[in-house]
Structures are given as structure tokens and as C-alpha cells.
N, C-alpha and C positions, 0 to 999 in steps of 0.2 A: 504494500500500500504506500502511495506517496501523495504529496500535496496536489499534484496535477490531477490525479483521479478525483479527488474531492472537489477541485475547481470545476471539473467537467460535470460532476453530479449536480452541483449547485447551479451552474449555468443552464443545465437542462431543466431544472426546476423553475428557474426564473423565465426562461424563454419558451418552454413547452414545445420545443421543436429541435430535432437532432441536428439538422443542417445549420440553423441559426446559432445553436450552442457551439457547434464546431467552429463556425466562423468567428464567434466572439473569442474563443480560446485559441484561434490561429492554428487549427489542425484540420485535417480532412474528416469528413463524417465517418468513414470506415475506421479511422484511427481512434476517434472518440468512442465509437461503439465498442471497439475491441478493448479499450482500456476500461470501460465500464463493466464489460463482461469479466475481465480479469479481477476487478474489484469484487464482483459478485461471487466468483469462484473462491477468492481468498476468504471472504466472509461466510461462505456457504449459504448464501441467501439470494433470492431473486428480489432485486430492488426496483426494477423498471418493468412495467407492463408494456409489451411491444405488440404492434400489429404491423400494418403496412406503414404506419407512422407512429409517432409517440402517442401513447394512450394515457399514461399516468404512472404513478408510483404505487407499489404495493404498500400494505400497512407496515411491513418491515422497512421498506424504503423510506417511508415518512419518518420513522423513528431514527433511522440512520442519518437522514438529512439534518436533523437537529444536532446530532453530534458532529457532523461534517462542518456545519456552520461554526460551531464552538471551536473546533480544531483550527479552522482557517482564521477565525477572529484572533485566536491565541497566537497563531503563526504571524499574522500581520502585526499584532500588538507587540510581539517580541522584537520584530525588526524596528517598529516605531520607537519602542522603549530604548533599544540600542542606539538609535539615532539621537534620542534625547540625551543619553549618557555621553554621546560625542559632541553635544552642544548644538545639534541641528535637528530639524524635523524633516522626515522623509516618509513618503507613502501617499496613499489615496484616502481622502476624508469623504466618507459617504454620508450625505446630508439629505434628509427629507424636508420638504417645504409645503405648507398648505398654499393653494393657489390664490386665495383671497385673504388679505390681511392689511391692516392699516400701518404696516411696518415693512420697509423694504430692506432686506438683509444684504443685498448685493454690494452696497458701498462698504459695509463691514467686511465682507468676504474679500473684496478688492484690497483693502488695507492689510488684512491678514495674509493674503497671498503675497503682497509686496514685501512683507517681513520674512516669509518662508518660501523661498523660491523653489524648493524641492517638493513642496506639497502639491498634489493634484486633487481635483474635486470631482466627485460623482454626485450630481444633483438630481433629485427625483421629486416630481410634483405628485403629492399624495394627500389623502385626507388625514386628519389628526389621528383617527383610529388606526389607519395603515402605518403611520409614522411610529406610533407607540408600539404596535405589533412588530414593526421592523427593528426597533430597539430590543424588544424581548427576544427575538430570534437571531440577533447579530447580523441582520441584513443591513442595518444602518448604525452609524457611530453616533449621530446626533440628529436633532430635528427641530425645526421651528413649527410648533403646533399649538392648538388651543387645548388647554387642560385645566381641570378643576383641582380643588384642594386634595382630593383623593389621589389623583395622578401625581401631584406635587410631592406626596409622601413616598410614592413608589420610585420616582425618578429624581435624579439631580435636576433641579428646576430653577430657571432664571427667568423671571417675568421681564419682558422687553417692551410690551405696549398693550394698551387697551384699544380695541378696535371699535370705532364708531362707524355708523352707516350713513349713506347718502343715496340720492336717486341720480343715476347716470342716464342722460337722455341726449337726443340730437336737438340742438337749439333751433334748427331750421324747421323742426316738426312741432315742437312743444315750447311753450313759454309759461313761466310761473311768476306771479307778481311778488312773492315773498322770498327773502333771502334764506329762509329755513322752512321746511315742510313738516307737516305732521303725517302720521300714518294714514289718516282718512283721505289725504290728497291722492293716495295711490289706488283707491278703491276702484275707480273706473278706467284706470290706465291699462293698456296692454303690457303685461310684464313678462320679462324673461327671467328664469330662475335656474339655479343649479339643481341637479338631481338630488333627491332625498338621500340622506345618509351623511352628507358633509356638514360639519359644524356650522359653517356660515349659513347654510340653508335652514338648519334647525333654529338658529338665532333669528333669522328672518321670519320663519313661521311663528315663533314665540312672540315677536314684536307685533305682528299682525293680529294674532289671536288675542293678545292682551288688550289691544286697542279696539277689538271687536270688528276688525276688517277682514272680509272674506277674500282669500286669494284663489283666483282661477287663472293660472298662468297661460299665456299665449304660447310660450316656448319653454321647454324644459330640456336641459342639456347637461352632459357631464364635462363639457369643454368650456373653460373660461374664454378662450379665444373666439369660439363660435358665438358666445353670448355677447361679447364686445362687438363683433362684426354685425350682429343683428341690431344692436343699439345704434351703431354708426350708420347703418343703412336706413334707420328710421322705422324699422319694423316693430320695435318694442322699446320700453325703458327697462332698467334693471337696478336693483338695490345692490350697491357696491361699497367697499370700505373707503372711508375718507383717509387721505394721506398716502394712498398707494400710487398716485400719479396717473391713474387710468384716464382721466379727462385730458391729459396732455398728449395722448396718442393721436388725436385728430382735432383740428380747429373747430369742428362742428359739435364736439362733445362738451357737455357741461355736467358738473356734479354738485348738487345742492344737498346740504346736510338735512337729515331727518331728526327732528327733536326726540329726545329720550330714546335713542336707538344705540345699541351696542351689542357686541357678541356676548353670549352667555358666559363665556370664560375668557380670560385674557390670553394673549399670545405669549409664548415663552420658548426658550431654548431648553431642550430636554436631552439628557443622556442617561445611560444606565447607572444605577448605584452599585450593583454587584459586579463581581469580576466575570469576564474580562472587561475592563474599561480602557478604551483606546487612548493612548497618549496624545494622539492628534485631536481627539474630541476634548480632552482635558485642556489642551492648549487653546482651542477655540473658545471653550467655555470661559476660561480666564480672560482671554482677549475681549470677548463681548462684554463680560462683566465690567472690565476696566474702561470700556468705551462708552458705556451707557451714562447719561447725565445723572448727577446726584449720586454717584457711586464713589 
């Protein structure tokens, strides 16, 4: 058994396709399949259900995947820790980010990258639940997510911003006389919303229900980009976070604050409390903490 076999196994889990997993790992598909069969022979277990294409993992394969991620995290952590001991940071920092928040982490990451030239970034747009699950399974080192006090006890947690909401619209299609709206102003508008299950959507639903406003969305999508395109085209309006700069994408867009609107939980930077904890994640956590105002 070697690290490459475990990397192949995890790539297959993430991509669910033999050819794409082989391409990511820079090997041929027959080579990847052969090495996975060798791993199965060594363990005496069938890990992968195969047909004409990838079908899934066996129950035993799912259990082995958890260990494979832990071993790889420890392997990567060892190299990162060694680089810290040498006075430098080296490696890939895997970060999950919620797609809608009133805080833009890119300027912080840009400054962090300027200080650590040998650090690479793997950025994934995920829901808060997916980010926290990624921390639990060692798929991620850190994540910018919405989390409540229960989560804050489970993870190392640094609150970075409270997210307020506003209405994003095409100014050539709609006009509003007030500099701030209330929830009732949204009742008869064609609204575009994110799919259910994301924290921002849950917060939107809560705000509308609290105000007694019924939401019948014109558009429902799992893509933030599609939502913004729909607003830009004048097809709908959308509730979006203030402070994210979305209205600056197009001169036709305007974002008005909604009174008494905010997400149910604040946005924060999270990483695991228990071992293994990435040295890269710890460095990022300390950097962000030192960079926030009033710290």
C-alpha cells in the first residue's frame, strides 16, 4: 500500500468517474484501475462496485475511505509541519466558501499568499453544511461558513462578519423611492432565490415568514451566477448580502438594504479542533484573526 493508491481512491470518490480521476492524478485509466485492484487484493476487500462505468463504493469501501482521508491528511500535515519547522509554509490549503456572504475573503487570501509564496489554494464553493462535513472528513482544512453556537463549540471558530441582506435589482426595470426597504416591499416582486438547503436561503425564508410575507419564487436555482444573470437581464430581483460587491458587477444593478434583515448565524472561519489539524489552516486562522478590526 502506498500514498498514491489512497490518492487514487479519494479522487475516484470525489469525481465518481474512472477517467476523470485518472486525469486528475496524471495517470492512465488502466493504471488507476490496476493500482486500485492491487489495493483491494492487499486488503482482501472489494472497495469499488464496477460495471461498464463507476457504480459506487461498497460498504467496506466507504469505511476504508474514511481512513484513507485521515492517512492523507496526516501525510500532508506532516510535510506542512516540517515546512513550518524550517521556517516556511509549503503545501495546498483546501478552503470551502459559502457563495453568498457579506464578507469577501479574497483580499485576505491575497495578502496571505503574498506572505507565503509556496502555499497553493484549492477553493470550493459549498454550503455551510458541506463545509463543516468537509472538515469532519478531512476533505477541507478550513472554511468560511455560517455556524451557530453549537458549531462554534465543535470547531475552532473565528467570527468574521454579520451578514445583512438587500434587494438586488436592475435599475432600468424597477425603481424604489426609499433608501431602505422592508420585507413587505418584496411581496409582489418576481424573485429569484437559491435552492433550499443553503443557509442564506433559510435566512431569507425566516425573514419573510417573520414579516408575514409569502414567497412564491419566479426562479429557483443552485447557481449564484445564474441568479445574478437573471437579475441583470431584468427577469427577476433577488435578496443578496450587503457588502459583497455584487451590485458592482454591472452598471444596471443596484442593491438596496432591507430593514431588520440578517442571516440566522454569523459568518466565520472554521477549522477542526481535533487532530489532525493542518499547519496551513492554523497559519491562516492566525493571519485572519490578526487582520480583523478590533483584534
